[in-house]
Every structure is written in C-alpha cells, then in structure tokens.
C-alpha positions in Angstrom: 63.3 54.2 55.0 67.0 53.0 55.7 69.5 54.1 53.2 72.6 52.1 52.0 75.5 54.3 50.7 77.9 52.3 48.8 81.5 54.2 48.0 82.9 51.8 45.4 86.8 52.0 44.0 87.3 53.2 40.5 85.6 51.1 38.2 84.8 51.2 34.4 81.0 51.4 34.8 78.6 52.2 38.1 78.3 48.6 39.1 81.7 47.1 37.7 79.9 44.6 35.9 81.3 44.9 32.6 84.0 44.0 30.5 85.4 40.7 29.6 86.9 39.7 33.0 84.0 40.4 35.5 84.5 39.8 39.1 81.7 37.3 40.5 81.5 39.0 44.0 80.4 42.2 41.8 77.9 40.3 39.9 76.7 38.8 43.4 76.6 42.6 45.0 74.8 43.9 41.9 72.0 41.2 42.2 71.9 41.9 45.9 71.5 45.6 45.5 68.3 45.1 43.2 67.3 42.4 45.9 67.3 45.3 48.7 65.9 47.8 46.3 62.8 45.5 45.6 62.1 45.5 49.3 62.0 49.1 49.9 65.6 50.1 50.6 67.3 53.0 49.0 70.7 52.3 47.7 73.0 54.9 46.6 76.3 53.8 44.8 79.1 56.1 44.1 82.1 55.2 41.7 85.4 56.9 42.6 86.3 57.2 39.1 82.9 58.8 37.9 81.6 60.6 41.2 84.7 61.7 43.0 83.0 64.7 44.4 80.5 62.3 46.4 83.6 61.0 48.3 84.9 64.6 48.9 81.5 65.8 50.1 80.7 62.9 52.7 82.8 63.5 55.6 83.2 60.0 56.9 84.1 58.9 53.3 86.6 61.6 53.0 88.2 60.8 56.6 88.3 56.9 55.5 90.0 57.6 52.4 92.6 59.6 54.0 93.5 56.8 56.5 92.8 53.8 54.5 93.3 55.1 50.9 91.5 53.7 47.9 92.9 50.0 48.8 90.2 50.3 51.7 87.0 50.5 49.4 84.4 49.7 49.3 83.0 51.5 51.9 79.4 50.7 53.1 77.3 53.5 55.1 73.9 52.6 56.8 71.9 55.7 57.1 75.2 57.6 57.4 77.0 55.4 59.5 80.1 53.0 58.3 78.8 49.3 58.6 81.5 47.6 56.5 84.6 48.4 54.6 87.1 46.4 52.4 84.6 44.0 50.9 81.1 43.8 49.7 78.7 42.2 52.0 76.7 38.6 51.3 73.2 38.8 51.0 72.7 37.4 54.5 74.9 40.2 56.0 72.4 43.0 54.2 69.4 41.1 55.2 70.7 41.2 58.9 71.7 44.9 58.5 68.1 45.8 57.4 65.9 43.3 59.2 64.7 41.6 56.1 63.9 38.1 56.3 65.7 35.5 53.8 63.4 33.5 51.8 64.0 29.8 51.6 65.0 28.6 48.3 64.7 25.0 47.7 66.2 23.3 44.7 63.0 23.1 42.9 62.6 26.7 42.9 66.1 27.4 42.0 65.8 25.3 39.0 62.6 26.9 37.5 59.8 26.7 39.9 59.4 23.0 40.4 59.6 22.3 36.5 61.8 19.5 35.5 64.5 20.7 33.3 64.1 19.2 29.8 66.8 18.3 27.5 
C-alpha cells in the first residue's frame, strides 16, 4: 500500500478546516484525502503547530524546512519521496500519483443521483 505523508504548515487544527475564514483549498484537500483513504491509500498528515517532532524526525522534511522555511509548506511525500511542495494537489493530480481512475461525475449525479431538485 502506498502512503501519502503531508507536512502541513502551522494551522489551528489538523486539517485547517476550522474557524470562520476557511480556505477553500484546504476544504477541497480534506475531501480529497478522504477520497484517497476510501480507495485504500494511507494518508498521514502532520501539522507543524501540533506535531513539530514529526518534521524533525523525518530527514527530508527537516532538510526541506532548513532550505525553504515554513513558507515552502505544505510538503507532500509519496512513500518517503517528495512529490510536491508549496501547494496542495488537486484530485486529478492525486489520482495520477496513485494510479487511481477518476470517476466521471455527470450533472445528474452531482445534483443528487439523477433526481430533479424540487423547490
């Protein structure tokens, strides 16, 4: 099983999806993390504010911080190898990394499984 390790910048909670001014990118990534988990991918997320020792204990994350600083986060590793830094990937990028086919979602499915919305 492949493992995605995400080293997040310091955030108020583990996913950053909290408070009154939530960044939509973090919301989307949190949903995509659940999507990966449902497909058998192990995802480990470490928040710099809450789990700083995980950054120190991972040699690549530690070296990354020494060079790029916290401004370079997030850092994403696939099975220990850096695959992305500085931004969160879109679902299509995650699907490519893990060889997971993307499902085609039609408008009917997005609107509730083909049911016509009622007023």
